[in-house]
N, C-alpha and C positions, 0 to 999 in steps of 0.2 A: 319530867321535863320533855317537852315536845321536840322531836327531831326535826330539823329543818332540812328540806330536800336540797340536794346539791344545786347550785346555781349554774349558769352557762359557763362552760369551760372548767368546772370544778367537779371532778369525779367524786362519786360517793363511795361507801364502804369504809372499812376499818382504816386507821391511819397508815398501817404499813402498806395497804393495797393502794391508797391515794399516793403514797410516796413513790411506789414503783410505777404507777400509771403517769403521774406528773411530778417527777422529782424536782426539788427546789433547785434554783439556779447554781448554788454552790456544789450540789451533787453531780452537776454535769461537767465539772472540771476534770482534767485527766489525772484523777487521783491514783489509779493503779500504776501507770508508768512512773509518775513522779515519786510515788512511794518505793518502787523498786530501785530507782536511782538513788534515793536517800539511803536505803538499806545497804546497797553495794558500796556506796561512798563511806558510810560510817564504819561498816565491818571491814571492808577491804583496806581502808586506810589505817585501821587499828593494827591489822596484821602487817601491813607494809612498814609501819613505824618501827617495829622490832628490828628490822634489817637495816635501818638508817640511823645509827646512833649519833652521826654528825649533824643531823638536822634538829630543829627545835621540836621537843615532844609535844604531843597534842594537849592543849589546855582548853579551857572553856571558850575562849575566842576563836580557836581553830574549829571546834565543834559547832559554834554558831555559823561560821563560814561554810562548813560542810552541809549544814541544814538549809542555809539561805539559798544555795543554788537550786536544789529540788523544789523549794517553795516558789522560787521565781518561775520555774517550769510549769507550775500550775496555770500560768497566765499565757502560755506560749500559743494557744490557739486563738486567743483574742488579740494579743500584741506580739506576734512572732518577731519582728525586727528588734524591738526594744528589749525583749526577753533575751535574744541571742547575744546583744552587746553586753546587757547587764550580767549575765552569767559569766561571760568571758572576764569582765572586770572583777567579779568576786573571785574567780579562780586566779586571776593575776595577783590580787591582793593576798590570797592564801599563799601563793608561791613566794611573793616578795617578803612575806613574814618569816620565811625560812621553815615552814612546816614540811613534813615528809611528802615526797612524791607518792602517787598512788592513783586510784580510780576517781580522783577529784575531776579529772578531765572528762568524765562521763557526762557531766552536766553540759559542758560545752558542746560535746557531740550531739546530744539530743536537741539542744537549742538551735544549733546550726542546721540540723536535719529539718526541724520544723520550719525554720526561715526559708530554706531552699524549697521545700515542698509546697509552701504557700506562695512562691514566686518572689520572695524577698532575697534574691541572691546577693545583692549588694550588701545587705545587712549581714548575711552570713559571712561573706569574705571579709567584711569590715571587722567582725568579731574575731575571726581567726587571725587576721592581721594585727589586731590589738593585742591579742594574747601573745603571738610570736614576737612582735616588736617590743612588747613590755618585758618578755622574757630575755631578750637580747640586751635591753637596757639594764635589767637587774644583773644579769650574769656577766656582763663585761664592764660595767661602770659603777652602778649603785651598790654592788655587793660590798664595797668597802665600808659603807655606813649602815648596812642592813644586816639583821642576824642570819645565821650564826656568825659569831665574831671571828672565827678562824677560817671562814669560807674564802675560797679562791675563785677566780674566773672559771666560767664554764668552758667546756671544750667546744670548738666550732663543729665537730662532727656531731655532737648531740643536738646542737642548734639546727644543722641541716636535717637530722632525722626528725625533729620536731616539725620543720617546715614540710617534709615529705609527708608526714603523718597528717597535717592539716589539709594538704592538697588531696590526699587519698580520701579523707572523710568527706570533703566537699564534692569530690568527683562521684563517690557512691551516692551522696545525696542527690546529685544531679540525675544520676541514672534512675533513682527512685522516683524523682519528680517527673522525668520523661515518661517512664512506665505508667505512673498514675494519670498523667494527662492523656496518654495513649488510650487507656482504659476508659477514661471519661469520654473521649471522642468516640469510641466504639459504642458505649452505652447510648450516647446521644444520637449516633447514626442508627442504631437499632430501634430507638424510640421514634425517630423520625420515620424510619421505614414502616414501623407498625402504624403510625398515624396515617401514612400515605396509603398503606393497604386498607385501613379502615375507611378513608375518604373514597378510595376507588370502589370499595364494596358498597358504600352508600350511594355512589353515583351509579353503580350497576343496578342496584335495586330500584333507584328512582327511575332510571331509564326503562327498566323492565315494567315497572308500574305504569309509566307513561304510555308505553306501547300497548299494553293490555287494555288499559282504560280508554285511551283515545280511540282505539278501533271499536271496542264494544259500545262506547257511549255514542259514537257516530252512527253506528247501526241502529241503536236504540232510538236516537233522536229522529232518524229518517222514518223508522217504522212507527214511532209515535205520531209523527205528522200524518203519515198515511192513515193510521187508525182513526185519528180525529177527523180527518177529511172525509172518510168513508163510513163513520160510525152510523149515520142515519140512512145513507143511501145504499151501502153495500155491507151489511153486517158480517157476511162471510169473509170478505176481504179484510175487514177490520179485525175479525177474529184471527186471521192469518198473521196480520201484523203484530197482534198481541202475543201469539204463539212465538214469533221471531224474537220479540223483545224478551220473553221469558227464557228462551234458549240462549240468547246472547248474554243476558245478565247472569245466568247460571254459569256459563262458561267463564265469564269474566271473574265471578267470585271464586271459582275453582282455581284459576291461574293466580289471582291475587293471594289466595290462601297458600298456594305453593311457594310463591315468592316470600311471603311473610314467615313461612315455616323455616326457610333457610336462614332468615334473620334471627329468629328465636333460637335456632340450634345450629350454629356454625358448623360446617363440616358433615352434617347429618345428610343421609341420602333423601332426596325429595320423594314424596308419595307417588308422584307420577313423572313420567319421563318428560324432559323438556321438549317443546315443539320443535319441529325441523321441517325441511323441505318436503318430507313425506306427507306432511299435513296440508299441503297446498290445495288439494281438492276441498278439504273442509273450509279453508279460508276462502276459496272461491264460492263455496256454497253460502257462507255467511254474507259475503259481498252481494251475492245474488239476492238474498233475502232483503238486503238494504236497496235493491233497485239497480245494482251495478253488475252487468253481465261480463264475466271474467273468463277469458280463454287462455290456456296454458299450452306452451309448446317447448319441446326439448330438442336440442341439437347436440350431436356428439354422444359419446358414451358416458352415462352418469358415473361419477366416481364419488366416493365418500369424502366428506369434508372433515378437517381436524376437529377435535373436541371443542364445542363452543362456537365454532364458525357456522355450524349447521343452524343453530339457534339464531345467530346474528343474520344469516341469510333469510330466515323465515321472518324475523322482525323487520327487516328492510323491506321485503315484499309487502308485509302487513301494513307498515307505515305508509308505503307508497299508495296502496289501495285506499287506506283511510283518508289520505290527502285528496284523492280523486272524489271520494264520496262527499267530503266536506267543502272542497274548493272548486270542483270542476262541474261544468254542465253536461259532461259526457256521461252516457249511461253504459258505455262499454270500456273495457280495459283489456290489454293484452300483456301476458307475462311470458317472457322468453328466458329459458335457461340454456346457455351455450357452454358446453364443456370442451375444454382443450386439454392437452396433456398436463399442464400445471396451473390452470386458471379456470375459474367458473365465473362467467359473466351473467349478471342478472339484469334484465331490462323490462321495465314497466311503462307502457305507453297508454295515453288516452288521447281522444280527439278534441278535447276542449268543448267549448271555450271556458276560460277561468271565470269563476263567480266569487263573490265575497272578497276575501283578503287575497285571493290569487293562489293558484296551485303551488304546492311545495313550500309555502311560507312557514313561519313560526319555528318552534324548537324541533319539529319532526325531522327536518332535513339535517339539522345539527346532530341529533341523536343517530340518524343513519350513518353519517360520516364517522362519528366516534365509534360506532360498532364496527364498521369496516376497518378503520385505522387500527383498532385493537388487534386485528389479525393480519396486518400488513396489507390491507386492501384500500380501495378508493371508492368514492361515490360522486357522481356527477349528476346534476339536475338542471333542467332549463327547457325552454320552449322547443318544439319540434320544428323543422323547416316547413313542413306542410300544415302546421297548426297543432294545437294540443300541447301536451307536456310529456317529458321523458325523463325517467330516472334510470340511471345505469350504475351498477355496482359491480366491481371486480374484486373477487376474493381468491387468494392463492389456495391451491389444493395441498400445499405443504404447510406444516405447523410453523407459523411465523408470529404467534401471539406475543405481543409486547408485554413486558413485566409490569 
């Protein structure tokens, strides 16, 4: 006989393994707890009957009622309100028939707990109210016509004790429900925080890749145009442009690889240190190879930036220079670093005029503002009074990174 491969959603292997992997629907019922309730009720009631000779002794009908409650509990996860009321009715029928008191109330406790835990508090209170009011009716009026024949009215103290017991059961069930809902909210909050951290990490990586690629591709684009224009008339200059393209692409590949390494192995140390303001000379040299002369000037006493802010400052300057290369007709740019006791001000100026889509447009300015805001800073960009364009970023020298 040829064995047929398991179909979609149907695990293979021996029958016992398939049963464990995908148990039938009946196997997912709360068998263990219902079985435990059945055992306690049957055994406990048998022992309790020995000390209650004035009650009706257990007969087949009594045992059916003792079994019926736990059987109804098998459905409590699917129909908690109906099960809670039905179990209370079974127990009331058992007590009205004059059978011995005992752990028969355990079915009511479990049914009420399930109803409250699933949010059906009205059903749980109704079940307890049905049981208590029915017991009052039997104990103070119907006892004349119900077995045992020589039974008298119940004492009001026992009725009050039963009411207190019912309220205590429901109060404990409410506490369990509140605790369960609290844990569910905490899990949901943790999952939401994890998703938010993942989104922030993806945004950080996207912003990092944008800054790296936008700058390098702008340099490559400018140098490719120079190389094509001078390929026939000035081969040496064209060769210089190609060398610049090679160096810019190599550096871009290295930085992209570093960013992707952090994505593949979260928490792992990068192979190379992240760029910072100490690499401004290299940035100016790259811009110079793209035809943009960059001068840098520092005012005040340089102070170290908080972790991450140094990279943000570097990327802001890089993006500002990239925008000048792409969108400005100016071939010069000035970078000013002004240090104060608690603030670093970055200023990047060009003399314009704007070309193409205009200086400072697109997503680059948005990315700069997001980087600065992540560390409690600000970015302003706009035309200069005397012409050209200016980008000003202010970053605090204290650690104010937002979560």
